Each structure stands twice: as C-alpha cells, then as structure tokens.
C-alpha positions as CSV (number, residue, x, y, z in Angstrom):
1,M,-62.5,-14.1,34.9
2,A,-60.0,-16.5,33.4
3,L,-60.3,-14.7,30.1
4,L,-59.6,-11.3,31.7
5,K,-56.6,-12.7,33.5
6,C,-55.2,-14.2,30.3
7,T,-55.7,-10.9,28.5
8,F,-54.0,-9.0,31.3
9,Q,-51.0,-11.4,31.2
10,Q,-50.7,-11.0,27.4
11,S,-50.8,-7.3,27.8
12,N,-48.0,-7.4,30.4
13,L,-45.9,-9.6,28.1
14,L,-46.3,-7.1,25.2
15,N,-45.4,-4.2,27.4
16,T,-42.3,-6.0,28.7
17,H,-41.3,-6.9,25.1
18,K,-41.7,-3.3,24.0
19,K,-39.7,-2.0,27.0
20,T,-37.0,-4.6,26.2
21,N,-36.9,-3.5,22.5
22,T,-36.8,0.2,23.5
23,N,-34.0,-0.6,26.0
24,H,-32.0,-2.4,23.3
25,M,-32.5,0.5,20.9
26,E,-31.3,3.0,23.5
27,K,-28.2,0.9,24.3
28,K,-27.4,0.6,20.5
29,Q,-27.7,4.3,20.1
30,Q,-25.5,4.8,23.1
31,I,-22.9,2.4,21.6
32,N,-23.0,4.3,18.3
33,Q,-22.5,7.6,20.2
34,Y,-19.5,6.2,21.9
35,C,-18.2,4.9,18.5
36,Q,-18.6,8.3,17.0
37,Q,-16.9,9.9,20.0
38,F,-13.9,7.6,19.8
39,R,-14.0,7.4,16.0
40,M,-14.7,3.7,15.8
41,A,-16.6,3.5,12.6
42,G,-15.8,-0.2,12.1
43,I,-17.7,-1.2,15.2
44,S,-20.6,1.2,14.5
45,T,-21.0,0.0,10.9
46,N,-21.0,-3.7,11.8
47,L,-22.7,-3.5,15.2
48,E,-26.1,-4.9,14.1
49,Q,-24.6,-7.9,12.3
50,I,-22.3,-8.7,15.1
51,I,-25.1,-8.6,17.7
52,A,-27.3,-10.7,15.4
53,N,-24.6,-13.3,15.0
54,A,-23.9,-13.3,18.7
55,E,-27.6,-13.9,19.5
56,T,-27.9,-16.7,16.9
57,D,-24.7,-18.5,17.9
58,G,-24.8,-17.9,21.6
59,T,-21.5,-16.2,21.5
60,G,-19.6,-15.7,24.8
61,F,-18.5,-12.3,26.1
62,L,-14.9,-12.8,25.1
63,D,-15.7,-13.9,21.5
64,F,-18.2,-11.0,21.2
65,T,-15.5,-8.6,22.3
66,V,-13.1,-10.0,19.8
67,S,-15.7,-9.7,17.0
68,L,-16.1,-6.0,17.8
69,L,-12.4,-5.3,17.9
70,K,-11.8,-7.3,14.7
71,A,-14.4,-5.3,12.9
72,E,-12.7,-2.1,13.9
73,A,-9.3,-3.4,13.0
74,D,-10.4,-4.6,9.6
75,H,-12.1,-1.3,8.9
76,R,-9.0,0.7,9.8
77,Y,-6.7,-1.6,7.8
78,H,-8.8,-1.2,4.6
79,N,-9.0,2.6,5.1
80,E,-5.2,2.8,5.5
81,L,-4.7,0.5,2.5
82,R,-7.0,2.7,0.4
83,K,-5.1,5.9,1.5
84,G,-1.7,4.2,1.0
85,L,-2.5,3.1,-2.5
86,K,-3.8,6.5,-3.5
87,T,-0.8,8.3,-2.1
88,A,1.6,5.8,-3.7
89,R,0.3,6.8,-7.2
90,L,0.8,3.4,-8.7
91,P,0.2,2.7,-12.3
92,R,-3.1,1.0,-13.2
93,T,-1.5,-2.4,-13.7
94,H,0.3,-3.6,-10.6
95,D,-1.2,-6.8,-9.3
96,L,1.6,-9.4,-9.2
97,N,-1.0,-12.2,-8.8
98,T,-1.5,-11.8,-12.6
99,Y,2.3,-12.3,-13.3
100,D,2.5,-14.8,-16.2
101,H,5.3,-17.3,-15.4
102,T,4.8,-19.1,-18.7
103,V,6.5,-16.3,-20.6
104,E,10.1,-17.2,-21.6
105,N,12.9,-15.5,-19.6
106,G,10.6,-14.4,-16.9
107,L,11.3,-14.2,-13.2
108,P,11.0,-17.7,-11.6
109,K,8.0,-18.1,-9.4
110,T,10.0,-19.0,-6.4
111,R,12.2,-15.9,-6.7
112,L,9.2,-13.7,-7.2
113,N,7.5,-15.1,-4.1
114,Q,10.7,-14.5,-2.2
115,L,10.7,-10.8,-3.3
116,R,7.1,-10.5,-2.3
117,E,7.9,-11.5,1.3
118,L,9.7,-8.1,1.5
119,N,12.4,-9.3,3.9
120,W,14.8,-7.2,1.8
121,V,12.8,-4.0,2.8
122,D,13.4,-4.8,6.5
123,Q,17.1,-5.3,5.7
124,I,17.2,-2.0,3.7
125,F,18.3,-3.7,0.4
126,N,17.6,-2.1,-3.0
127,I,16.5,-3.7,-6.3
128,M,17.5,-2.5,-9.7
129,L,15.4,-3.7,-12.6
130,M,17.2,-3.4,-15.9
131,G,16.0,-4.1,-19.4
132,P,14.5,-2.6,-22.6
133,S,11.2,-0.8,-22.6
134,G,8.1,-2.9,-22.5
135,T,9.6,-5.8,-20.5
136,G,7.6,-5.5,-17.3
137,K,10.1,-3.5,-15.1
138,S,7.5,-0.9,-14.0
139,F,4.9,-3.6,-13.5
140,L,7.1,-5.6,-11.2
141,A,8.2,-2.5,-9.3
142,A,4.7,-1.3,-8.9
143,G,3.5,-4.8,-7.8
144,L,6.2,-4.9,-5.1
145,C,5.3,-1.4,-4.0
146,A,1.6,-2.4,-3.7
147,D,2.6,-5.5,-1.7
148,A,4.6,-3.3,0.7
149,I,1.6,-1.0,1.2
150,A,-0.6,-4.0,2.0
151,K,1.8,-5.1,4.7
152,G,1.8,-1.7,6.3
153,Y,5.0,-0.1,4.9
154,K,5.1,3.5,3.7
155,A,5.8,2.9,0.0
156,Y,5.6,5.3,-3.0
157,F,5.9,5.0,-6.8
158,R,7.4,8.0,-8.6
159,T,8.9,8.5,-12.0
160,M,12.3,10.2,-12.4
161,D,10.6,13.3,-13.8
162,E,8.2,13.5,-10.9
163,L,11.0,13.2,-8.4
164,L,13.2,15.8,-10.1
165,N,10.3,18.2,-10.4
166,M,9.5,17.8,-6.6
167,L,13.2,18.5,-5.7
168,K,13.2,21.6,-7.9
169,L,10.0,23.0,-6.3
170,K,10.3,21.9,-2.7
171,D,11.5,25.2,-1.5
172,V,8.9,27.1,-3.6
173,T,5.6,25.4,-3.1
174,R,3.9,23.8,-0.1
175,S,2.7,20.8,-2.1
176,A,6.3,19.9,-3.2
177,M,7.6,20.4,0.4
178,S,4.8,18.1,1.7
179,E,5.8,15.5,-0.9
180,Y,9.4,15.8,0.1
181,K,8.6,15.3,3.8
182,R,6.4,12.4,2.9
183,L,9.2,10.6,0.9
184,E,11.7,11.3,3.7
185,K,9.7,9.0,6.0
186,A,9.3,6.2,3.3
187,N,10.3,2.6,3.9
188,L,10.3,2.0,0.1
189,I,10.6,4.4,-2.9
190,V,10.3,3.3,-6.5
191,I,12.1,5.5,-9.0
192,D,10.7,4.5,-12.4
193,D,12.7,5.2,-15.6
194,I,15.8,6.6,-14.0
195,M,18.3,8.0,-16.4
196,L,15.8,7.7,-19.3
197,F,17.0,11.2,-20.5
198,P,20.1,13.3,-19.8
199,V,19.9,15.2,-16.5
200,E,21.0,18.8,-15.8
201,K,23.9,19.1,-13.4
202,S,21.8,21.0,-10.7
203,Q,19.1,18.4,-10.9
204,A,21.6,15.6,-10.7
205,V,23.1,17.1,-7.6
206,S,19.6,17.4,-6.0
207,L,18.9,13.8,-6.8
208,F,22.2,12.6,-5.3
209,N,21.6,14.6,-2.1
210,F,18.1,13.2,-1.8
211,I,19.2,9.6,-2.2
212,N,22.3,10.2,-0.1
213,Q,20.1,11.4,2.7
214,L,17.8,8.4,2.6
215,Y,19.7,5.3,1.4
216,E,20.7,4.1,4.9
217,N,17.1,4.0,6.1
218,T,15.0,3.5,2.9
219,S,14.9,0.8,0.3
220,F,14.7,1.8,-3.4
221,I,13.5,0.0,-6.4
222,I,15.1,1.4,-9.6
223,T,13.8,0.7,-13.1
224,T,16.1,1.7,-16.0
225,N,16.9,0.8,-19.5
226,K,20.4,2.1,-19.2
227,M,23.5,0.2,-18.0
228,P,25.3,1.8,-15.1
229,A,28.2,2.6,-17.4
230,D,25.9,4.9,-19.4
231,W,24.9,7.0,-16.3
232,A,28.1,9.1,-16.4
233,K,27.3,10.3,-19.9
234,L,23.7,11.1,-19.0
235,L,24.8,13.0,-15.9
236,D,27.8,14.5,-17.7
237,D,29.7,13.9,-14.5
238,E,31.6,10.6,-13.9
239,V,32.3,11.4,-10.2
240,L,28.7,12.2,-9.5
241,A,27.4,9.1,-11.4
242,T,29.9,6.9,-9.5
243,A,28.7,8.4,-6.1
244,L,25.0,8.0,-7.0
245,L,25.6,4.3,-8.1
246,D,27.6,3.7,-5.0
247,R,24.6,4.6,-2.9
248,L,22.0,2.7,-4.9
249,L,24.1,-0.5,-5.5
250,Y,25.1,-0.7,-1.9
251,H,23.2,-3.8,-0.7
252,C,21.4,-4.2,-4.1
253,E,20.2,-7.0,-6.3
254,I,20.3,-6.3,-10.0
255,I,17.5,-8.1,-12.0
256,K,17.9,-8.0,-15.7
257,S,14.6,-8.3,-17.6
258,L,14.8,-10.0,-21.0
259,R,11.1,-10.4,-21.8
260,K,9.8,-9.1,-25.0
261,E,6.3,-8.3,-23.6
262,L,4.6,-7.3,-20.4
263,P,4.4,-10.4,-18.1
264,V,0.7,-10.1,-17.4
265,K,-1.8,-12.8,-18.0
266,K,-4.3,-11.5,-20.6
267,S,-7.9,-11.8,-19.6
268,Q,-10.4,-13.1,-22.1
269,T,-13.1,-10.7,-23.1
270,N,-16.4,-11.8,-24.6
271,F,-18.1,-9.3,-26.9
C-alpha cells in the first residue's frame, strides 16, 4: 500500500513538472509573439539567456525588466550602427584607435582625443585637413566620421567627385535625389579631396549652393592638398572661391598634416 502511495505521489510530481514546463514554453512562445508584433528582436533573441541568468542569480523584477530593455537597446544600437557605417561609405581604414602617435609631426594625442569628443559637431564647427597626399588626412577624417556615427550622429563620407556627381544628377535620378535628401539631414559631412582637380563653373556653383544651404546646421570635414589661395584658380572664379571658403572657414579649425606616411600602426603578420 505504501509502495502504491509513493508511486502515485511520484506520478503526480512528474505530471506537475510537465505541466509547469509546458506552461513555461507557452509563455515563452507568447513573449516571442509579442516581440515579433512589436519588433523587439533584441529581447526575443536574448530571452532564454536572460531568463536563465535570472533563475540562477535570483534576479528581482526590476533588474529582470532592466535586462530585457537593455538587450533590446543594445540590439537596436548595433543595428543602427551597422546601417550608419554602411550608408556613410567609409574607406576601409578608419579606426582612430590605431593612430600611431609615435610618428613625427603627428597630431598630439590630447588634441586627437579632444576632436574625438565631437563637441565641435554640436557647436557646428568645421575642420579643414591640409597637406600632401599620403599624410593621413582621409584616415583622420574617416575616423572622426566613424566616431560620430557610433555616437548617434548622421555622418557621411563622400569624395569631391561623388558629391559633384550627385549634385549633377539629383534632378534626373531617384538615387541621386535620395542621396541629396540624406545629406541635407546630416550632422556631419566629410568632403574628401576637395579641389583636387579643376571644377567646371556649373559644378562649382552647385557645390557652393549645396554648402551654402547646409553650413549653418551641418559640420564639415574638408581634406585637401591645395592651399585656399589656389582654389580661385581651380574654380576659375575668385568671387565664387572666396564665397565658398567664407562658408567653410566660418567657425573652422585648420589642421596641417606634415606626415610623410599614413599614421596607422602596422600590425605584425606571421607567415
């Protein structure tokens, strides 16, 4: 009789355990359905691990809720970062953490760190990087652009040719108009290799109109190997060159790059 009673109790415990597991599974499925409905992929992806951690650590309701929301926030941040970096079209080398401060005539570490804080973007200041080719101007500009994206700014990296081509086609193709509207809303625009080659008058006027429209609300980083005095010759219009420089140099810091090589730490490769 005692044996039968014990067996019966064990059977009841097993059934209760199965019902509990089934109930848990149903609730997890319900949570995942809500996550899908409200597009909360971060919670859905990390739900099992968060629940397991909560059960192991005896997490309270508030901490558990914070864990769920943090998972969603992290997921959305990394998605936005990935999209931002893709849309920015940065060059392959743009990580300022690899900036080699041991190279002679480089940007001091303290000054670079100040620039990376991006207070100048909030104040709508511009930066002009001047120097010969191969001295790290584009690397520095791209790195600051990447930092801006990581901090939530709308930042884009475009060469002079890309920008002029977009301005030429914006009234002709949808893709160019979409690009134009995207740049209109930018917090920061890098124009790489500005004035590398002579510019036609119509293109120069389009460039001026573009910058004139944005310069009070958007920060620019300009890289160039030409002195401002040379711009008039390249534009073949001294008045237009003066007006363009007036917009770009208004609230602007000029950084002259004298390096003889790209300021990036070279990684060792074992073959």
